[in-house]
DRENLORO-882210 format. One record per atom (N, C-alpha, C): x, y, z; chain; residue in one letter. Coordinates in Angstrom, 3 decimals, padded with zeros to 6 digits. Atoms other than C-alpha are relative to their C-alpha. Layout:
DRENLORO-882210
         X         Y         Z  kette  rest
         X         Y         Z      A     A
...
This chain:
DRENLORO-882210
         X         Y         Z  kette  rest
  -000.386   000.938  -000.515      A     M
  -019.012  -010.299   024.845      A     M
   001.292  -000.125  -000.498      A     M
  -001.663  -000.346   001.283      A     Q
  -015.792  -009.535   021.665      A     Q
   000.651   000.901   000.878      A     Q
  -000.469  -000.636  -000.746      A     I
  -015.375  -006.598   023.721      A     I
   000.798  -000.391   001.555      A     I
  -000.909   001.019  -001.039      A     K
  -014.563  -008.031   026.897      A     K
   001.123  -001.057   000.395      A     K
  -000.872   001.069   000.331      A     W
  -012.805  -010.728   025.266      A     W
   001.911   001.068  -000.179      A     W
  -001.489  -000.923   000.071      A     L
  -010.163  -007.701   023.983      A     L
   000.393   000.739   001.129      A     L
  -000.906  -000.749  -000.984      A     W
  -009.882  -006.004   026.737      A     W
   000.806  -000.723   001.294      A     W
  -000.798   000.808  -001.080      A     Q
  -008.885  -009.036   029.097      A     Q
   001.772   000.037  -000.779      A     Q
  -000.678   000.084   000.964      A     M
  -006.401  -009.765   025.942      A     M
   001.557   000.486   000.278      A     M
  -001.088  -000.719  -000.205      A     P
  -002.618  -009.604   027.054      A     P
   000.608   000.660  -001.879      A     P
  -000.542  -000.193   001.049      A     P
  -001.044  -007.170   024.353      A     P
   000.946  -000.554  -001.113      A     P
  -001.014   000.819   000.869      A     W
   001.724  -009.555   023.193      A     W
  -001.449  -000.588  -001.303      A     W
   000.671   001.128   001.086      A     R
  -001.504  -011.144   021.686      A     R
  -000.810   000.629  -001.392      A     R
   000.902  -000.983   000.855      A     K
  -003.641  -008.091   020.202      A     K
   001.462   000.389  -001.029      A     K
  -000.693  -000.620   000.789      A     V
  -000.106  -007.293   018.449      A     V
  -000.145  -001.358  -001.086      A     V
  -000.296   001.531   000.587      A     A
   000.088  -011.066   017.503      A     A
  -001.502   000.083  -001.086      A     A
   001.299  -000.643   000.998      A     L
  -004.121  -010.383   015.825      A     L
   000.341   001.310  -000.997      A     L
  -000.025  -000.443   001.570      A     M
  -003.103  -007.807   013.804      A     M
   000.748  -000.048  -000.792      A     M
  -000.872   000.068   000.913      A     A
  -000.219  -008.710   012.632      A     A
  -000.863  -000.903  -001.064      A     A
   000.331   001.493   001.128      A     E
  -002.526  -012.201   011.222      A     E
  -001.031   001.256  -000.689      A     E
   000.645  -000.525   001.019      A     M
  -005.373  -009.505   009.848      A     M
   000.616   000.777  -000.777      A     M
  -000.935  -000.784   001.719      A     S
  -002.228  -007.483   007.657      A     S
  -000.372  -000.886  -000.609      A     S
  -000.494   000.650   001.259      A     R
  -001.355  -010.237   006.238      A     R
  -001.385  -000.716  -000.639      A     R
   001.155  -000.298   000.373      A     A
  -004.933  -010.905   005.558      A     A
   000.089   000.578  -000.788      A     A
   000.217  -000.736   000.540      A     V
  -005.479  -008.129   004.302      A     V
   000.916   000.437  -001.150      A     V
  -000.677  -000.121  -000.041      A     W
  -002.966  -007.808   002.789      A     W
   000.214  -001.173  -001.314      A     W
  -000.025   001.200   000.923      A     T
  -002.941  -011.442   000.560      A     T
  -001.218   000.191  -000.886      A     T
   001.017  -000.204   000.761      A     L
  -006.573  -010.565  -000.310      A     L
   000.370   000.869  -000.860      A     L
  -000.306  -001.226   000.849      A     A
  -005.545  -007.098  -001.870      A     A
   000.897  -000.111  -001.158      A     A
  -001.626   000.532   000.696      A     M
  -002.486  -008.919  -003.695      A     M
  -001.339  -000.897  -000.352      A     M
   001.240   000.354   000.761      A     A
  -005.867  -011.122  -004.977      A     A
   000.160   000.280  -001.213      A     A
   000.539  -000.369   000.807      A     G
  -006.349  -009.043  -007.413      A     G
   000.673   000.246  -001.382      A     G
  -001.445   000.446   001.582      A     P
  -003.590  -008.683  -009.535      A     P
   000.688  -001.073  -000.013      A     P
  -000.929   001.180   000.775      A     R
  -002.238  -011.802  -009.622      A     R
  -000.624  -000.793  -000.531      A     R
   000.622   001.198   000.676      A     Q
  -005.540  -013.390  -010.822      A     Q
   000.083   001.277  -001.969      A     Q
  -000.104  -000.588   001.327      A     R
  -005.679  -010.585  -013.513      A     R
   001.245   000.116  -001.061      A     R
  -000.801  -000.434   001.026      A     Y
  -002.109  -010.380  -014.399      A     Y
   001.127  -001.288   000.476      A     Y
  -000.649   001.274  -000.259      A     P
  -000.909  -014.111  -013.904      A     P
   001.402  -000.252  -000.226      A     P
  -002.118   000.095  -000.300      A     D
   002.618  -013.376  -015.569      A     D
   000.894   000.663   000.391      A     D
  -001.205  -000.777  -000.419      A     D
   004.024  -010.546  -014.093      A     D
   000.811  -000.126   001.183      A     D
  -001.291   000.847  -000.785      A     T
   006.380  -011.033  -011.740      A     T
  -000.610   000.568   001.367      A     T
   000.614  -000.815  -001.139      A     P
   005.494  -010.068  -008.042      A     P
   000.407   001.395  -000.063      A     P
  -000.691  -001.283  -000.527      A     A
   007.190  -006.801  -007.463      A     A
  -001.275   000.864  -001.222      A     A
   001.259  -000.833   001.086      A     L
   004.526  -005.565  -011.018      A     L
  -001.047   000.080   000.709      A     L
   001.112   000.512   000.055      A     R
   002.275  -007.113  -009.587      A     R
  -000.945   001.366   001.809      A     R
   000.152  -000.871  -000.413      A     R
   002.608  -004.907  -006.118      A     R
  -000.165   001.427  -000.433      A     R
  -000.304  -001.678  -000.011      A     R
   003.434  -001.698  -007.806      A     R
  -001.652   000.122  -000.723      A     R
   001.687   000.264   000.181      A     R
  -000.343  -002.293  -009.571      A     R
  -000.575   000.333   000.858      A     R
   001.554  -000.351  -000.596      A     L
  -002.257  -002.499  -006.968      A     L
   000.401   001.448   000.832      A     L
   000.033  -001.508  -000.704      A     A
  -000.021   000.397  -005.343      A     A
  -000.804   001.204  -000.704      A     A
   001.242  -000.600   000.955      A     D
  -001.463   001.993  -008.583      A     D
  -001.382   000.613   000.161      A     D
   001.629   000.126  -000.722      A     L
  -004.932   001.405  -007.560      A     L
   000.090   000.548   000.667      A     L
   000.422  -001.155  -001.807      A     L
  -004.715   002.753  -003.650      A     L
   000.606   001.178  -000.545      A     L
  -000.617  -001.153   000.294      A     L
  -002.672   005.409  -004.803      A     L
  -000.710   001.023  -001.151      A     L
   000.240  -000.585   001.112      A     S
  -003.405   006.955  -008.149      A     S
  -001.553   001.515   000.175      A     S
   001.462  -000.794  -000.133      A     S
  -007.262   008.253  -007.224      A     S
   000.136   000.842   001.539      A     S
   000.368  -000.620  -001.414      A     N
  -006.831   009.456  -003.251      A     N
   001.247   001.513  -000.010      A     N
  -001.057  -000.637   000.028      A     L
  -003.584   010.748  -003.400      A     L
  -000.049   001.555  -000.296      A     L
   000.518  -000.569   000.013      A     R
  -003.787   014.235  -002.682      A     R
   001.673   001.122  -000.348      A     R
  -000.937  -001.037  -000.363      A     W
  -001.409   017.532  -003.122      A     W
   001.089   000.225   001.178      A     W
  -000.214  -000.370  -001.182      A     E
  -000.506   018.066   000.422      A     E
   000.765  -001.755   000.255      A     E
  -000.158   001.398   000.124      A     H
   000.435   014.083   000.010      A     H
   001.585  -000.477  -000.243      A     H
  -000.074   000.641   000.836      A     I
   002.920   013.568  -001.887      A     I
   001.408   000.183   000.770      A     I
  -001.219  -000.588  -000.641      A     E
   006.387   014.864   000.169      A     E
   000.118  -001.053   001.057      A     E
  -000.025   000.896  -002.000      A     P
   005.273   012.938   003.877      A     P
   000.013  -001.470  -001.655      A     P
  -000.459   001.427   001.184      A     L
   005.091   009.689   000.578      A     L
   001.082  -000.418  -000.329      A     L
  -001.835  -000.061   000.779      A     I
   008.595   010.231  -001.040      A     I
   000.280  -000.694   001.625      A     I
  -000.676  -000.061  -001.260      A     Q
   009.674   010.511   002.548      A     Q
   000.135  -001.067   001.012      A     Q
   000.297   001.216  -000.388      A     S
   008.118   007.447   003.971      A     S
   000.281  -001.146  -000.759      A     S
  -000.330   001.070   001.196      A     L
   008.767   005.016   000.833      A     L
   001.886   000.030   000.855      A     L
  -001.698   000.839  -000.307      A     G
   012.691   005.587   001.834      A     G
   000.683  -000.301  -001.804      A     G
  -000.890   000.161   001.115      A     D
   015.322   004.456   000.071      A     D
  -000.633  -001.978  -001.212      A     D
   000.331   001.200   001.438      A     A
   012.954   001.135  -001.889      A     A
  -000.472   000.122  -000.626      A     A
   000.939  -000.707   001.529      A     F
   011.383   003.496  -004.469      A     F
   000.493   001.596   000.143      A     F
  -000.254  -001.303   000.396      A     Y
   012.497   006.341  -005.944      A     Y
  -001.460   000.331  -000.398      A     Y
   001.109  -000.853   000.621      A     A
   009.505   008.916  -006.455      A     A
   000.629   000.931   000.213      A     A
  -000.137  -001.297   000.171      A     G
   010.282   011.847  -008.004      A     G
  -001.123   001.153   000.196      A     G
   001.026  -001.356  -000.085      A     L
   008.209   015.297  -006.576      A     L
  -000.881  -000.267  -001.494      A     L
   000.538  -000.839   000.901      A     E
   007.521   016.671  -009.589      A     E
  -000.734  -001.047  -000.930      A     E
   000.246   000.819   000.974      A     M
   007.161   013.926  -011.581      A     M
  -001.860  -000.959   001.125      A     M
   001.415  -000.250  -000.142      A     M
   004.024   013.155  -009.345      A     M
  -001.092   000.806   000.297      A     M
   000.384  -000.870   000.227      A     R
   002.949   016.267  -008.970      A     R
  -001.070   000.158  -001.753      A     R
  -000.316  -000.190   001.167      A     N
   002.712   016.220  -012.737      A     N
  -001.884  -001.620   000.183      A     N
   001.616   001.485  -000.164      A     A
   000.158   012.112  -012.445      A     A
  -000.198   000.895   000.817      A     A
   001.238  -000.515  -000.879      A     I
  -001.795   014.074  -009.961      A     I
  -000.309   000.562  -000.590      A     I
   000.671  -001.050   000.072      A     R
  -002.482   017.182  -011.923      A     R
  -000.667  -000.679  -001.462      A     R
   000.337   000.635   001.022      A     Q
  -002.844   014.531  -015.048      A     Q
  -001.744  -000.886   000.142      A     Q
   001.932   000.623  -000.605      A     R
  -005.835   012.079  -012.890      A     R
   001.152  -001.513  -000.748      A     R
  -000.160   000.340   000.707      A     A
  -002.686   009.695  -014.636      A     A
   000.602  -001.235   002.000      A     A
  -000.296   000.993  -001.203      A     P
  -001.002   006.573  -012.140      A     P
   001.792  -000.066   000.664      A     P
  -001.520  -000.746  -000.100      A     Q
   002.017   007.783  -009.957      A     Q
   000.720  -000.924  -000.338      A     Q
  -001.302   000.449   000.013      A     P
   005.612   006.861  -010.549      A     P
   000.355  -000.139   000.840      A     P
  -000.511   000.053  -000.556      A     L
   006.524   005.200  -008.446      A     L
   001.093  -001.513  -000.604      A     L
  -000.216   000.915   000.780      A     I
   009.965   002.772  -009.426      A     I
   000.956  -000.377   001.163      A     I
  -001.283   000.742  -000.541      A     V
   011.709  -000.107  -007.656      A     V
   001.084   000.297   000.258      A     V
  -001.597  -000.111  -000.224      A     L
   014.932   000.209  -005.978      A     L
   000.225  -001.243   000.107      A     L
């Protein structure tokens, strides 16, 4: 029933649903750092979430594409990130 409903849905509605789901996931993901660190700034909470999500799964071959995808929003040094992977430490990202 739901599959048929999705097939019949116009593309603009599918995009709107995906945006709503993305906002919901972001809100849920940020709930943890917001509850654990209520005095942190929003930027620091985002950093804590990024550390949690990236530090355990980031692989050597992912470093350069990640740095490129961050663009001008963050400073992420290649060697600093390689050292963090070697030491299994949080990734050093600086919000600009």
